[in-house]
N, C-alpha and C positions, 0 to 999 in steps of 0.2 A: 905521676909527675915527680921528678927529682927535686930535692931542695936546692936552694942556691945560697951562696955565702953573701951576706950583706956587708956593708962597710963596717959595722960594729963587730963582725966576726961571729954572729949568731946564725944558726941555720934557720932559714925561713921557708915556708911552704905555701903553696897556693891555698888560700883559705877555702875555696870551693872543694878542692881535692881532700883537704883535711875533714871538712864537714861530711863529705860522702863516705870517707873512710870510717868516721865515727858512727854514722848511721849503719853502715854495713856491720861493724863490730857489735853494735847494740842489737841488731837483728840476729846475728849469730849467737850472741849470749842468750837471747830469748829462746831461740830454738834449742840450744843445749840445755837450758833450764827446764824445758818442757818435755824432753825425751825421757822415757822411764828407765834411766840408768844413772849410775854414779860416774861423773867425769871430773877430772882435775888436770890442770896444765902446769907444767914446770918449765923453769928457765934452764939453760944448759948446765948450770951448776947443781940442779936438782931441787932448788927451792921453788915452792908453789907460788904462782902469780894469779891463779884462777881456781875456784872451787865452785862447781855448779850447785844449784839449790838442793838437789837430791843428796849430794855429798854432805852438805851442811845439815840437812834435816836428819839423815840417817845417823851421822856421827854425833850430832849435837854440838859440833865445833862451829864457832862463829868465824867470820872472815878474819877478824883480828887474831884469833887463836889458831886458825888453820893455815893461813898464808905463811910464806917463808918456809921454815922447817917444821912448823906446828902440825902439818898433815901427818907426820910420822907418829904422833900421839894417838891417832885413830887405829893403829895397828897393835895387835898383841905384842908384848915385849919380845917374845921369841920369834916373831914373824916380821920384824921391822925391815927386813930385806937390805940391810946396810951393805953387806959385802956384794950381794948379787946386783943391787942397784948401782953401786960404784963401778962394778965391772962392766955393766951395760952402758953406763954413762961414758966410761973411758973408751969403749969399743964403738959407741954410737949405733948400737944394734937394737932391734926390738927385744922386748923383755916380757916374759910370762912366768907367773908363779902363783901357787895357791897360798893364801894367807888369811888369817883371821882379822876381820875388821870389826871394831867395836861400835855397837848401836848406841844411840843416845841413852838408853836405859842401862848401859854398862855390860850387856851381854855381847859375846863375841860370836860371829858367824863366819863360816868359810866362804871365800870368794876366789874366783880365778881372776887375777889382776893382770892386765896387759898394759904395756907402755910402748909407744911408737914414737920414734924421733921425727920431727918435722924439720926439713932442711931448707936453708936459704939458697939463693942462686949459686953460691960458691960451694954448695954441698956440705956446708958446716951445719951442725945441729943448732937450730935456732930456738926450738921449744921441744918439749916432750908432752904428749897427750896420754894420759892414763885413764883407764876405765875398768869397771868390774863387769864380769860376765856371769851374774847370778850366783847365789850362795848355795852351797850344798852341804849336807851333813855327812861327813865321812863315817863309814862303818869301821870295823876293825881293819885298819889299813885303808888307804884311800882307794876308791874305785878308779879304774882306768878311765881315760877320757871317753873311749868308745862305750864302755859300760854305763857311764854317766849319761850319755846321750840316749841310750836305749831305755834308761830308767824312766818311769812316769814323770813327765815334765812338771807336774804339780807337786811332787814329793820333794821337799827339801829346798825349793826355790823360795826366795824372799825378795821378789822383784819390787823395786821402788813403787811401781804403780799399784801393787796390791797392798803395800804398807800404808798408803794414804787412805785405803779402804773406802 
């Protein structure tokens, strides 16, 4: 349901529709918090407005320190993806990069990071959803993606489900 303009000039919504929307959002957050992967969501400018529980547990960043641009502190300084991220942001195109993400104990692990734009009805980027696709230990030079998939799935992976032991 679309909002309507009241006499005071504020945007009002049907309270039933707002309640349903809040319930749906809360259920979605619960699902995202229970899947065994790291997920974070960003606004069109790149600032984070959501960090799932696995992101917070893995990195040790609180919501207070991870939201906005604080999420960038979880990446190794050499891998903060600033130029690549800005280019993807400007193009509105999906983004993929290997980068080191810092665990809560201060150790860095390699992850394949993916970002996908979510578009509104006018096809403008409304949000970005980022997630990791398992960590891997590079040997001398990084393995190709196909070699990585052929490698024993248990070697070098540090999936959030196993971290909770």
